[in-house]
PATOR-966118 format. One record per residue (C-alpha): residue in three letters; x, y, z. Coordinates in steps of 0.2 Angstrom, whole numbers. Each point is the difference from the previous one (the first is absolute). Layout:
N
{site "ALA",{X,Y,Z}}
...
//
This chain:
722
{site "MET",{5,-228,173}}
{site "ILE",{-2,6,-18}}
{site "LEU",{-13,13,6}}
{site "SER",{13,5,14}}
{site "ASN",{13,3,-13}}
{site "LEU",{-11,11,-11}}
{site "LEU",{-5,11,15}}
{site "VAL",{17,4,5}}
{site "LYS",{6,5,-17}}
{site "ARG",{4,19,-1}}
{site "ASP",{2,13,-13}}
{site "THR",{18,0,-7}}
{site "GLY",{0,19,-1}}
{site "LEU",{-1,1,-19}}
{site "LYS",{-15,1,-12}}
{site "VAL",{2,-15,-10}}
{site "LYS",{-12,-12,-8}}
{site "THR",{0,-17,8}}
{site "ALA",{-10,-16,1}}
{site "THR",{4,-2,19}}
{site "PHE",{-15,3,11}}
{site "VAL",{2,13,13}}
{site "TYR",{-12,4,14}}
{site "PRO",{-7,17,-6}}
{site "SER",{1,14,12}}
{site "HIS",{-18,5,-3}}
{site "TYR",{-6,-17,6}}
{site "MET",{10,3,16}}
{site "THR",{-9,17,2}}
{site "LYS",{-17,-7,-2}}
{site "LEU",{4,-14,12}}
{site "TYR",{6,12,13}}
{site "LEU",{-16,11,-2}}
{site "SER",{-11,-15,2}}
{site "LEU",{9,-6,15}}
{site "PHE",{-1,17,8}}
{site "LEU",{-18,2,-3}}
{site "VAL",{-4,-18,7}}
{site "LEU",{11,4,15}}
{site "THR",{-9,16,3}}
{site "LEU",{-17,-9,0}}
{site "ILE",{7,-13,12}}
{site "ILE",{6,13,12}}
{site "ASN",{-16,9,0}}
{site "ALA",{-11,-16,1}}
{site "SER",{10,-10,13}}
{site "ALA",{11,11,10}}
{site "GLN",{-13,13,5}}
{site "THR",{-8,-12,12}}
{site "LYS",{16,-3,9}}
{site "LYS",{4,18,1}}
{site "ASN",{-17,5,7}}
{site "ALA",{2,-13,14}}
{site "GLN",{17,6,4}}
{site "LYS",{-2,18,-2}}
{site "ASP",{7,5,17}}
{site "SER",{17,-9,-3}}
{site "VAL",{1,3,-19}}
{site "THR",{16,6,-8}}
{site "HIS",{-4,17,-7}}
{site "LEU",{9,9,-14}}
{site "GLY",{0,16,10}}
{site "THR",{-4,17,-6}}
{site "VAL",{14,4,-13}}
{site "THR",{3,19,-2}}
{site "VAL",{9,10,-14}}
{site "HIS",{11,15,4}}
{site "GLY",{4,3,-18}}
{site "TYR",{-13,13,-3}}
{site "LEU",{7,12,13}}
{site "SER",{-11,-5,14}}
{site "GLU",{-4,-17,7}}
{site "GLN",{-16,-9,-6}}
{site "PRO",{-7,-17,-2}}
{site "VAL",{5,-9,-16}}
{site "LEU",{-18,-6,-2}}
{site "SER",{-6,17,-4}}
{site "VAL",{15,7,-10}}
{site "PRO",{-6,4,-18}}
{site "ALA",{16,-7,-8}}
{site "SER",{9,-16,-3}}
{site "VAL",{11,-1,16}}
{site "SER",{9,-16,7}}
{site "VAL",{8,-1,17}}
{site "LEU",{13,-13,5}}
{site "GLY",{0,1,19}}
{site "SER",{13,-8,11}}
{site "ALA",{-10,-17,1}}
{site "GLN",{0,-1,-19}}
{site "LEU",{19,4,-1}}
{site "LYS",{4,-12,13}}
{site "LEU",{-7,-15,-11}}
{site "GLN",{12,5,-14}}
{site "PRO",{18,-3,-2}}
{site "ASP",{9,15,8}}
{site "ASN",{15,0,-12}}
{site "SER",{-8,9,-14}}
{site "PHE",{-15,12,-4}}
{site "VAL",{-5,-11,-15}}
{site "SER",{-11,-14,7}}
{site "ALA",{-10,12,11}}
{site "LEU",{-3,13,-13}}
{site "ASN",{-6,-13,-13}}
{site "THR",{-14,-5,12}}
{site "VAL",{-8,17,-4}}
{site "PRO",{-11,-1,-16}}
{site "GLY",{7,12,-13}}
{site "ILE",{18,0,6}}
{site "ARG",{14,-8,-10}}
{site "ALA",{16,-1,10}}
{site "GLU",{15,-8,-7}}
{site "GLU",{18,-4,5}}
{site "ARG",{10,-4,-16}}
{site "SER",{15,-4,11}}
{site "PRO",{2,1,19}}
{site "GLY",{-2,18,6}}
{site "SER",{-6,7,-17}}
{site "TYR",{-18,5,2}}
{site "ARG",{-12,5,-13}}
{site "LEU",{-18,6,5}}
{site "SER",{-15,5,-10}}
{site "ILE",{-18,4,6}}
{site "ARG",{-13,-3,-14}}
{site "GLY",{13,3,-13}}
{site "SER",{15,-7,-9}}
{site "LEU",{19,-1,4}}
{site "LEU",{5,6,-17}}
{site "ARG",{7,16,9}}
{site "SER",{10,-10,13}}
{site "PRO",{14,-11,-6}}
{site "PHE",{5,1,18}}
{site "GLY",{-6,11,14}}
{site "VAL",{-17,7,4}}
{site "ARG",{-8,13,-11}}
{site "ASP",{-17,7,-3}}
{site "VAL",{-5,-4,18}}
{site "LYS",{1,13,15}}
{site "ILE",{6,-8,16}}
{site "TYR",{-1,8,17}}
{site "PHE",{8,-4,17}}
{site "ASP",{-12,7,12}}
{site "GLU",{-2,17,-6}}
{site "ILE",{17,1,-9}}
{site "PRO",{2,-4,-18}}
{site "LEU",{11,-15,-4}}
{site "THR",{-2,5,-18}}
{site "ASP",{12,14,-5}}
{site "ALA",{-4,15,-11}}
{site "GLY",{8,-9,-15}}
{site "GLY",{-14,-14,2}}
{site "ASN",{11,-14,6}}
{site "SER",{-4,-11,16}}
{site "TYR",{14,-10,8}}
{site "LEU",{-13,-13,7}}
{site "ASN",{14,-13,1}}
{site "ALA",{9,10,12}}
{site "ILE",{-13,-4,13}}
{site "ASP",{-1,-15,11}}
{site "ILE",{-18,-7,0}}
{site "GLY",{3,-7,17}}
{site "SER",{0,18,7}}
{site "ILE",{-17,5,-7}}
{site "GLY",{-15,1,11}}
{site "SER",{-13,0,-14}}
{site "ILE",{-2,5,-19}}
{site "GLU",{-15,9,-8}}
{site "ILE",{-2,0,-19}}
{site "LEU",{-11,13,-9}}
{site "LYS",{-3,-7,-17}}
{site "GLY",{-2,10,-16}}
{site "PRO",{5,18,-3}}
{site "ASP",{-2,10,16}}
{site "GLY",{12,14,-2}}
{site "SER",{-13,13,7}}
{site "LEU",{8,-3,17}}
{site "PHE",{17,-7,-5}}
{site "GLY",{6,9,-15}}
{site "ALA",{5,-7,-18}}
{site "ASN",{-4,-19,-2}}
{site "SER",{-11,-10,-11}}
{site "GLY",{3,-17,9}}
{site "GLY",{-5,2,18}}
{site "VAL",{7,4,17}}
{site "VAL",{8,-12,13}}
{site "LEU",{1,6,18}}
{site "LEU",{12,-9,12}}
{site "SER",{-2,2,19}}
{site "PRO",{16,-2,10}}
{site "ILE",{-9,-6,16}}
{site "ASN",{-16,-10,3}}
{site "ARG",{-13,13,5}}
{site "TYR",{-9,-13,10}}
{site "SER",{14,-4,12}}
{site "ASP",{7,13,12}}
{site "SER",{7,-11,13}}
{site "SER",{19,-2,4}}
{site "TYR",{8,-16,-7}}
{site "LEU",{16,-7,-6}}
{site "SER",{-1,-12,-15}}
{site "ALA",{13,-10,-10}}
{site "GLY",{-1,-12,-14}}
{site "ILE",{11,-10,-11}}
{site "ASN",{-3,-11,-15}}
{site "THR",{11,-10,-12}}
{site "GLY",{-3,-10,-16}}
{site "SER",{4,-6,-17}}
{site "TYR",{13,8,-11}}
{site "GLY",{9,9,15}}
{site "LEU",{-15,9,7}}
{site "PHE",{4,9,17}}
{site "HIS",{-11,13,8}}
{site "GLU",{1,7,17}}
{site "LYS",{-10,14,8}}
{site "VAL",{-2,9,17}}
{site "THR",{-13,12,5}}
{site "LEU",{-1,10,16}}
{site "GLN",{-16,11,4}}
{site "VAL",{-1,10,16}}
{site "HIS",{-16,9,5}}
{site "SER",{3,12,15}}
{site "GLY",{-13,12,4}}
{site "THR",{-3,11,-15}}
{site "ASN",{14,-7,-11}}
{site "LEU",{1,-15,-11}}
{site "PHE",{17,-5,-6}}
{site "ASN",{3,-14,-13}}
{site "ILE",{16,-6,-8}}
{site "ASN",{3,-14,-12}}
{site "GLN",{17,-8,-5}}
{site "SER",{1,-14,-13}}
{site "PHE",{13,-8,-11}}
{site "GLN",{-4,-11,-15}}
{site "THR",{11,-10,-12}}
{site "TYR",{-5,-12,-14}}
{site "HIS",{12,-9,-12}}
{site "GLY",{-14,-3,-13}}
{site "TYR",{-6,-13,-11}}
{site "ARG",{10,6,-15}}
{site "GLN",{18,4,-3}}
{site "ASN",{5,18,4}}
{site "SER",{-16,3,11}}
{site "ASP",{8,3,17}}
{site "THR",{-9,13,10}}
{site "HIS",{2,8,18}}
{site "ARG",{-8,14,9}}
{site "ASN",{3,9,17}}
{site "TYR",{-15,10,6}}
{site "ILE",{-4,11,15}}
{site "GLN",{-16,9,2}}
{site "LEU",{-5,12,14}}
{site "ALA",{-17,7,4}}
{site "ASP",{-5,11,15}}
{site "LYS",{-17,7,4}}
{site "TRP",{-2,13,14}}
{site "ASN",{-17,6,5}}
{site "TYR",{5,17,7}}
{site "SER",{-17,6,4}}
{site "ASP",{-18,-7,-1}}
{site "LYS",{-2,-7,-18}}
{site "ASN",{16,9,-6}}
{site "GLU",{15,-10,-5}}
{site "LEU",{17,0,-8}}
{site "ARG",{6,-14,-10}}
{site "ILE",{18,-4,-5}}
{site "LEU",{6,-12,-13}}
{site "GLY",{17,-5,-5}}
{site "ILE",{6,-14,-12}}
{site "TYR",{18,-7,-4}}
{site "SER",{1,-13,-14}}
{site "ASN",{15,-8,-8}}
{site "LEU",{-6,-11,-14}}
{site "ALA",{11,-9,-13}}
{site "TYR",{-5,-14,-12}}
{site "GLU",{7,-8,-15}}
{site "THR",{-10,-1,-16}}
{site "PRO",{1,-16,-10}}
{site "GLY",{-8,7,-16}}
{site "GLY",{-13,-7,-12}}
{site "LEU",{2,-17,-10}}
{site "ASN",{-8,-4,-17}}
{site "LEU",{-12,-15,-1}}
{site "ALA",{14,-13,-4}}
{site "GLN",{11,5,14}}
{site "TYR",{-15,1,12}}
{site "THR",{-5,-18,-5}}
{site "ALA",{18,-7,1}}
{site "ASN",{6,8,16}}
{site "PRO",{-12,13,8}}
{site "ARG",{13,3,15}}
{site "GLN",{13,7,-11}}
{site "ALA",{4,19,-2}}
{site "ARG",{-1,9,-16}}
{site "LEU",{13,-7,-11}}
{site "PRO",{13,9,-10}}
{site "THR",{-2,3,-19}}
{site "PRO",{12,6,-14}}
{site "ALA",{-6,18,3}}
{site "PHE",{-2,0,19}}
{site "PRO",{8,-8,15}}
{site "GLY",{-12,-9,13}}
{site "ALA",{-7,4,17}}
{site "ILE",{14,-9,9}}
{site "GLN",{14,7,-10}}
{site "GLN",{-7,18,3}}
{site "LYS",{-4,-3,18}}
{site "THR",{-17,8,-3}}
{site "GLY",{-10,5,15}}
{site "ILE",{-8,15,10}}
{site "SER",{4,8,16}}
{site "THR",{-11,13,8}}
{site "LYS",{4,9,16}}
{site "MET",{-14,11,7}}
{site "TYR",{-3,12,14}}
{site "LEU",{-17,6,3}}
{site "GLY",{-7,11,14}}
{site "GLY",{-15,11,4}}
{site "LEU",{-11,8,13}}
{site "THR",{-19,0,0}}
{site "ASN",{-10,12,12}}
{site "GLU",{-18,-2,2}}
{site "TYR",{-9,14,9}}
{site "HIS",{-18,2,5}}
{site "PHE",{-4,19,2}}
{site "THR",{-18,-5,5}}
{site "ASN",{-11,-15,0}}
{site "ARG",{-4,4,-18}}
{site "ILE",{16,7,-7}}
{site "ARG",{17,-9,-2}}
{site "ASN",{16,1,-10}}
{site "VAL",{13,-13,-5}}
{site "ILE",{17,6,-6}}
{site "SER",{15,-11,-5}}
{site "VAL",{17,5,-5}}
{site "PHE",{12,-13,-7}}
{site "GLY",{16,-4,-10}}
{site "ASN",{10,-15,-6}}
{site "HIS",{16,-3,-8}}
{site "VAL",{4,-15,-12}}
{site "ASP",{16,-7,-6}}
{site "PHE",{-3,-12,-15}}
{site "ALA",{12,-10,-10}}
{site "ASN",{-4,-12,-15}}
{site "PRO",{14,-9,-9}}
{site "ALA",{-9,-6,-15}}
{site "ILE",{4,-10,-16}}
{site "THR",{4,16,-10}}
{site "ASN",{5,13,13}}
{site "PHE",{1,5,18}}
{site "GLU",{-13,12,6}}
{site "GLN",{2,10,16}}
{site "ARG",{-13,12,8}}
{site "SER",{0,11,15}}
{site "GLU",{-17,6,4}}
{site "ASN",{-6,13,13}}
{site "THR",{-19,3,3}}
{site "TYR",{-8,12,12}}
{site "GLY",{-18,6,2}}
{site "LEU",{-15,5,10}}
{site "ARG",{-18,-7,1}}
{site "THR",{-14,9,10}}
{site "TYR",{-19,0,0}}
{site "PHE",{-14,8,11}}
{site "GLU",{-16,-8,4}}
{site "LEU",{-16,8,5}}
{site "ALA",{-15,-10,6}}
{site "GLY",{-17,6,1}}
{site "ALA",{-10,0,16}}
{site "PRO",{-7,-17,4}}
{site "LYS",{-18,-3,-6}}
{site "GLU",{-11,-15,1}}
{site "ASN",{-3,-1,-19}}
{site "PHE",{14,10,-8}}
{site "ASN",{19,1,4}}
{site "TRP",{14,7,-11}}
{site "LYS",{19,3,-1}}
{site "VAL",{10,11,-11}}
{site "ASN",{19,-2,-3}}
{site "LEU",{12,12,-8}}
{site "GLY",{19,-4,-2}}
{site "LEU",{16,0,-10}}
{site "GLU",{15,-10,-4}}
{site "TRP",{17,5,-6}}
{site "GLN",{15,-10,-5}}
{site "GLN",{17,3,-8}}
{site "THR",{12,-14,-5}}
{site "ASN",{17,5,-6}}
{site "SER",{9,-14,-9}}
{site "ARG",{18,-2,-7}}
{site "ILE",{0,-15,-12}}
{site "SER",{16,-6,-7}}
{site "ASN",{4,-14,-12}}
{site "TYR",{17,-8,-2}}
{site "GLY",{7,-15,-9}}
{site "ASN",{-2,-17,10}}
{site "ARG",{16,-10,0}}
{site "LYS",{-5,-16,9}}
{site "GLY",{-9,10,14}}
{site "VAL",{12,14,1}}
{site "LYS",{-3,18,-6}}
{site "ASP",{9,4,-16}}
{site "THR",{1,16,-10}}
{site "THR",{-14,13,2}}
{site "GLN",{-13,-1,-14}}
{site "THR",{-12,14,6}}
{site "SER",{-5,9,15}}
{site "ASP",{-16,11,3}}
{site "ASP",{-9,10,14}}
{site "ILE",{-19,-2,0}}
{site "HIS",{-10,10,12}}
{site "SER",{-18,-6,1}}
{site "ASN",{-14,10,8}}
{site "GLN",{-18,-6,4}}
{site "HIS",{-13,10,10}}
{site "PHE",{-19,1,1}}
{site "ILE",{-14,7,10}}
{site "PHE",{-15,-11,4}}
{site "SER",{-17,2,8}}
{site "ARG",{-13,-13,5}}
{site "TYR",{-18,1,6}}
{site "ALA",{-9,-15,8}}
{site "ALA",{-18,-1,7}}
{site "ASP",{-10,-13,8}}
{site "ILE",{-19,2,-3}}
{site "PHE",{-13,-9,10}}
{site "LYS",{14,-12,5}}
{site "ARG",{-3,-9,-16}}
{site "LEU",{7,11,-14}}
{site "HIS",{19,4,0}}
{site "VAL",{6,13,-13}}
{site "GLU",{17,5,-4}}
{site "ALA",{7,13,-12}}
{site "ALA",{19,4,-2}}
{site "LEU",{10,10,-11}}
{site "SER",{19,4,-2}}
{site "LEU",{11,11,-11}}
{site "ASN",{16,-8,-4}}
{site "TRP",{17,8,-6}}
{site "TYR",{15,-10,-6}}
{site "GLY",{16,5,-8}}
{site "TYR",{19,-4,-1}}
{site "ASP",{16,9,-3}}
{site "PHE",{15,-8,-8}}
{site "ARG",{18,3,-5}}
{site "ASN",{14,-11,-7}}
{site "ILE",{15,0,11}}
{site "TYR",{10,-12,-11}}
{site "PRO",{5,2,-14}}
{site "LEU",{-8,17,-4}}
{site "ASN",{3,8,17}}
{site "GLN",{-15,11,-1}}
{site "SER",{-1,14,13}}
{site "GLY",{-19,3,-1}}
{site "PHE",{-15,-10,1}}
{site "THR",{-13,-4,-13}}
{site "ASN",{-18,1,6}}
{site "ARG",{-15,-12,-5}}
{site "ASN",{-16,4,8}}
{site "PHE",{-17,-9,-2}}
{site "THR",{-16,9,-1}}
{site "PRO",{-9,0,17}}
{site "GLN",{-13,-13,0}}
{site "LEU",{-17,-2,10}}
{site "MET",{-4,-17,7}}
{site "PRO",{-18,-1,6}}
{site "ARG",{-8,-14,9}}
{site "LEU",{-19,-3,4}}
{site "ALA",{-6,-15,10}}
{site "LEU",{-15,-6,10}}
{site "SER",{-6,-15,10}}
{site "TYR",{-17,-5,5}}
{site "GLN",{-5,-11,15}}
{site "VAL",{-14,-10,-8}}
{site "THR",{-1,-11,16}}
{site "ASN",{10,-1,15}}
{site "ASN",{11,-13,-8}}
{site "PHE",{0,5,-18}}
{site "ILE",{8,16,-7}}
{site "TRP",{1,5,-18}}
{site "ARG",{13,12,-7}}
{site "THR",{5,9,-16}}
{site "SER",{14,13,-5}}
{site "VAL",{8,9,-14}}
{site "SER",{17,7,1}}
{site "ARG",{14,7,-12}}
{site "GLY",{18,-7,0}}
{site "TYR",{15,9,-4}}
{site "SER",{18,-7,1}}
{site "THR",{15,9,-5}}
{site "PRO",{16,-9,-7}}
{site "THR",{12,-5,13}}
{site "THR",{18,6,0}}
{site "ALA",{5,-18,-6}}
{site "GLU",{-11,2,-15}}
{site "VAL",{5,18,-4}}
{site "ARG",{19,-5,2}}
{site "PRO",{0,-19,-4}}
{site "THR",{15,-11,-4}}
{site "ASP",{3,7,-17}}
{site "ASN",{6,16,9}}
{site "ILE",{-11,11,-10}}
{site "ILE",{-11,12,9}}
{site "ASN",{-18,-2,-8}}
{site "THR",{-9,17,2}}
{site "ALA",{-13,-6,-13}}
{site "LEU",{-7,-13,12}}
{site "GLN",{-18,5,6}}
{site "ALA",{-10,-5,15}}
{site "GLN",{-13,-14,1}}
{site "THR",{-18,6,3}}
{site "GLY",{-16,-9,0}}
{site "TRP",{-17,-2,8}}
{site "ASN",{-6,-14,11}}
{site "TYR",{-18,-5,3}}
{site "GLU",{-4,-12,13}}
{site "THR",{-14,-8,10}}
{site "GLY",{-1,-14,13}}
{site "PHE",{-7,-6,16}}
{site "ARG",{4,-7,17}}
{site "LEU",{-10,-14,9}}
{site "ARG",{2,-7,18}}
{site "ASN",{-11,-11,10}}
{site "THR",{-8,4,16}}
{site "ASP",{13,-6,12}}
{site "GLU",{14,8,-10}}
{site "THR",{10,-17,-4}}
{site "MET",{-2,2,-19}}
{site "LEU",{4,14,-12}}
{site "LEU",{-2,1,-19}}
{site "ASP",{7,14,-9}}
{site "ALA",{-2,2,-19}}
{site "SER",{3,13,-13}}
{site "VAL",{0,3,-19}}
{site "PHE",{9,14,-8}}
{site "TYR",{6,7,-17}}
{site "TYR",{15,11,-1}}
{site "ARG",{4,8,-16}}
{site "LEU",{18,6,-1}}
{site "ASN",{8,12,-12}}
{site "ASN",{18,3,-5}}
{site "ALA",{5,-17,8}}
{site "ILE",{18,-1,4}}
{site "VAL",{9,-15,-7}}
{site "ARG",{18,-6,1}}
{site "ARG",{10,-4,-15}}
{site "LEU",{17,-7,-3}}
{site "ASN",{14,5,-12}}
{site "ALA",{10,-13,-9}}
{site "ASN",{15,3,12}}
{site "GLU",{-13,-4,14}}
{site "THR",{-1,17,7}}
{site "GLU",{-18,6,4}}
{site "TYR",{-11,15,-5}}
{site "TYR",{-18,4,3}}
{site "ILE",{-14,6,-12}}
{site "ASN",{-18,5,2}}
{site "THR",{-12,-12,-9}}
{site "GLY",{-18,4,-5}}
{site "GLY",{-7,-7,16}}
{site "THR",{-9,-15,8}}
{site "ASN",{-17,-6,4}}
{site "GLN",{0,-8,18}}
{site "PRO",{-17,-8,5}}
{site "GLY",{1,-12,15}}
{site "PHE",{-9,-9,14}}
{site "GLU",{6,-3,17}}
{site "LEU",{-7,-11,14}}
{site "ALA",{6,-3,18}}
{site "PHE",{-9,-12,12}}
{site "THR",{4,-5,18}}
{site "ASP",{-10,-11,12}}
{site "TRP",{2,-10,16}}
{site "LEU",{-8,-16,-6}}
{site "ILE",{2,-8,17}}
{site "ALA",{-2,12,14}}
{site "GLN",{12,0,15}}
{site "ASN",{-4,-15,11}}
{site "ASN",{11,-7,13}}
{site "THR",{-9,-17,1}}
{site "HIS",{3,-6,-18}}
{site "PHE",{15,-7,-8}}
{site "ILE",{0,14,-13}}
{site "ARG",{-1,16,11}}
{site "GLY",{-2,12,-14}}
{site "LEU",{0,0,-19}}
{site "GLN",{2,15,-11}}
{site "PHE",{-1,1,-19}}
{site "ASN",{6,14,-11}}
{site "GLU",{-2,3,-18}}
{site "SER",{5,14,-12}}
{site "TYR",{-3,1,-19}}
{site "THR",{7,12,-13}}
{site "TYR",{-6,1,-18}}
{site "SER",{10,12,-11}}
{site "LYS",{-6,2,-18}}
{site "PHE",{13,13,-4}}
{site "THR",{5,5,-18}}
{site "PHE",{10,12,-10}}
{site "ARG",{-9,14,-9}}
{site "ASP",{7,9,-16}}
{site "TYR",{17,-6,3}}
{site "ASN",{12,-1,-15}}
{site "ASP",{18,-5,1}}
{site "ALA",{10,12,-11}}
{site "THR",{15,-12,0}}
{site "THR",{-9,-15,-7}}
{site "ASN",{-15,9,-8}}
{site "ALA",{-11,-12,9}}
{site "SER",{-17,5,8}}
{site "TYR",{-3,-7,18}}
{site "ALA",{-17,7,2}}
{site "GLY",{-11,-13,8}}
{site "ASN",{14,-10,6}}
{site "ARG",{0,-6,19}}
{site "LEU",{10,12,11}}
{site "THR",{17,-7,3}}
{site "GLY",{4,-8,16}}
{site "VAL",{-18,-2,6}}
{site "PRO",{-8,-17,4}}
{site "ARG",{-19,0,-5}}
{site "HIS",{-5,-11,16}}
{site "VAL",{8,-1,17}}
{site "PHE",{-8,-10,14}}
{site "VAL",{8,-1,18}}
{site "SER",{-8,-12,12}}
{site "GLY",{4,-2,19}}
{site "PHE",{-5,-11,15}}
{site "GLN",{5,3,18}}
{site "VAL",{-4,-14,11}}
{site "LYS",{1,0,19}}
{site "PHE",{3,-16,10}}
{site "PRO",{1,-4,19}}
{site "ALA",{17,2,9}}
{site "ASP",{3,17,-8}}
{site "LEU",{3,-8,-17}}
{site "SER",{-5,8,-17}}
{site "LEU",{2,-3,-18}}
{site "PHE",{0,13,-14}}
{site "ALA",{-1,-5,-19}}
{site "GLN",{-1,12,-15}}
{site "HIS",{-2,-4,-19}}
{site "ASN",{4,13,-14}}
{site "TYR",{-6,-3,-17}}
{site "THR",{6,12,-13}}
{site "SER",{-5,-2,-19}}
{site "LYS",{13,3,-14}}
{site "ILE",{8,16,-2}}
{site "PRO",{5,9,-17}}
{site "LEU",{18,4,0}}
{site "ASN",{2,12,-14}}
{site "ASP",{-11,14,-8}}
{site "ALA",{-3,-11,-15}}
{site "ASN",{-8,-14,10}}
{site "THR",{11,-13,-9}}
{site "VAL",{7,-7,16}}
{site "TYR",{-9,-5,16}}
{site "ALA",{6,-6,17}}
{site "GLY",{-10,-15,5}}
{site "HIS",{-13,-1,14}}
{site "TYR",{6,-6,17}}
{site "ASN",{-7,-7,16}}
{site "LEU",{10,5,16}}
{site "LEU",{-4,-9,16}}
{site "GLN",{7,4,17}}
{site "ALA",{-3,-5,18}}
{site "LYS",{5,4,17}}
{site "ILE",{-3,-10,17}}
{site "SER",{2,10,16}}
{site "TRP",{0,-4,19}}
{site "GLN",{-4,16,10}}
{site "PRO",{-1,-3,19}}
{site "THR",{-1,13,13}}
{site "PHE",{11,-1,15}}
{site "GLY",{1,10,16}}
{site "ARG",{-12,14,1}}
{site "ASN",{0,7,-17}}
{site "ASN",{15,-7,-9}}
{site "HIS",{-2,-8,-17}}
{site "LEU",{11,-13,-10}}
{site "GLU",{-2,-5,-18}}
{site "LEU",{9,-15,-8}}
{site "PHE",{-4,-2,-19}}
{site "ALA",{5,-10,-15}}
{site "GLY",{-5,5,-18}}
{site "ALA",{1,-6,-18}}
{site "ASP",{-2,10,-16}}
{site "ASN",{-3,-5,-18}}
{site "ILE",{-5,-17,7}}
{site "LEU",{-6,-5,-18}}
{site "ASN",{18,3,-6}}
{site "GLU",{-6,11,-14}}
{site "LYS",{13,7,-12}}
{site "TYR",{-5,18,-2}}
{site "SER",{6,18,-1}}
{site "LEU",{-6,12,13}}
{site "GLY",{7,15,-9}}
{site "ASN",{2,-1,-19}}
{site "ASP",{10,12,-10}}
{site "LEU",{-12,8,-12}}
{site "ASN",{4,4,-18}}
{site "ALA",{17,-7,3}}
{site "ILE",{14,1,-13}}
{site "GLY",{5,-18,-6}}
{site "ASN",{-16,-7,7}}
{site "ARG",{8,-1,18}}
{site "TYR",{-17,2,9}}
{site "TYR",{2,-13,14}}
{site "ASN",{6,2,18}}
{site "ALA",{-2,-17,8}}
{site "SER",{-8,0,17}}
{site "PRO",{5,-13,14}}
{site "LEU",{-7,-18,-1}}
{site "ARG",{-7,-8,15}}
{site "ASN",{8,7,16}}
{site "TYR",{-1,0,19}}
{site "SER",{2,11,15}}
{site "VAL",{-1,-2,19}}
{site "GLY",{1,13,13}}
{site "MET",{-6,7,17}}
{site "ASN",{-7,16,7}}
{site "VAL",{-1,5,18}}
{site "ARG",{-9,15,8}}
{site "LEU",{3,5,18}}
//
């Protein structure tokens, strides 16, 4: 009993000297690594015999392909750190948020500081993102979801309407423009399913969760039409955290001749959520469910009715045309409109944003040869985002007098090229290069009433990438790459909440060096993917706060970001219809991030943070999952996430404690009729009832770092597909 009490004690969040024994996180890390190695040995020693005996009926992982590098290729031979979340993996996770699914990928840190408020980083920090998604380029099919100002409204999308997710980790702007974090590619439909069907689902759960969705897909001749509708509402664990979203997504694919096709994408999203605000440690300890409290200087979140509403319309056309068997072109035209409103503690911000653009590339493939094949791509992308950003006083959720109003026009365009070759069917070589332009024009509408725009252009930047992979054996492939990252400041960083346009803010740049390997077994039921990298970032952009809680951004000296990532999956028990356990799959991901500041001096406090841990980044993250299949169409999925302590300020004087999250889902999935499917499920999240914050406010004024996440909670639901 004493040992049990010792083991469950957690960090309080402050660096304080104490005689109380706390189970150290590095012991947990060693324990995890030891268990993983032992389990791997057991897998290879005991499960291989069963697999060989049942090879004809085994459950295969299937050939996973990647579309992100302009043409489809098997993920096994891609000379980059790429992760694919297909429909099968997404189906296991809760479909009410992107967070759980994305966090199964090593190197990804997805947070939801309050319901609907996403933050996302790929091999980086969330210092630049108090809310929203920055420094990551997101595409919906061939259409950028990220605007020219660098912002991505990922929270506007319903994950239940997504067919698959591809994640390209590390700087890969050669094909996708300015970014130093990585690229996320969302597919609106399941590329492996072209049948006609009607599906509907509904689930409900703790804290007022309700989510319904309907999908209709019609395949007629040369046309595939898919439409998704969903509505989600959630009252939230904390005060002032209610959220709801109406969502409609339309996708159409028409093969008008041979391999040529025209794709149409349309999205309407109406999202509104309340923001409870951060708590200090005493408030978080006393009552984590409360919203930010008023102070003598400022009112509280409830009094100011703080929240965010985002109404987005997005549409685009993509045409893929094959001139010959060796030459093809892909061209996309797109546009979107966003109405954004944010009644906050100190003001009421309103934005009207219009984005339009073009993306196109050509591909030339060499004549097929036995020992040498090559492809060349040449393309360009151009985007313009025009924003009207206005700030008003906030009188209990109602706009008051105008404080300031600005027009900002952001332009981002680049040309890119890529050469890829396969030599002797073993060596795969890729070389890519892009030339990037970025600039913005701005003028003050109120109070200065300026008639002309002031221009701020950045020096054009080259972003090279060189990568290769070598197939040592049929099942073991080694890879290595070097690439340059370049990330321009976003509109929200250029014009932050202090309402001062910061023309001195520079872009982040850096070089990433990486090597790794992929290993599979002969019957393709196991896959191990490991990589080690070092990213040296210069001019890192960091968020700072004024005494009145308005924000601004500065460039620090830079960061050193070495890391290790591992992803492993294996069917421990092959598919067998004669045993009680019909199938057992194990998944494991591990992320090690030894990220530190370099040459970082705080002019305000005259302190040096060089050598400090990068704020908001846990050193270790383990995510383990089991999927078990039973007779009578029953299955069980369980997942455990261990995240080590997280520094909450640049000085590293305050840490959030490590946490263990355990979730489980039991499903009954019978088939009835000819090809109709039913699923009834029940799930539980945070089963260990951990008190934790999945989305801390970094470098917070008044030490209000903590945004409490829900304690143990439950959900039930059903899906039907006809």
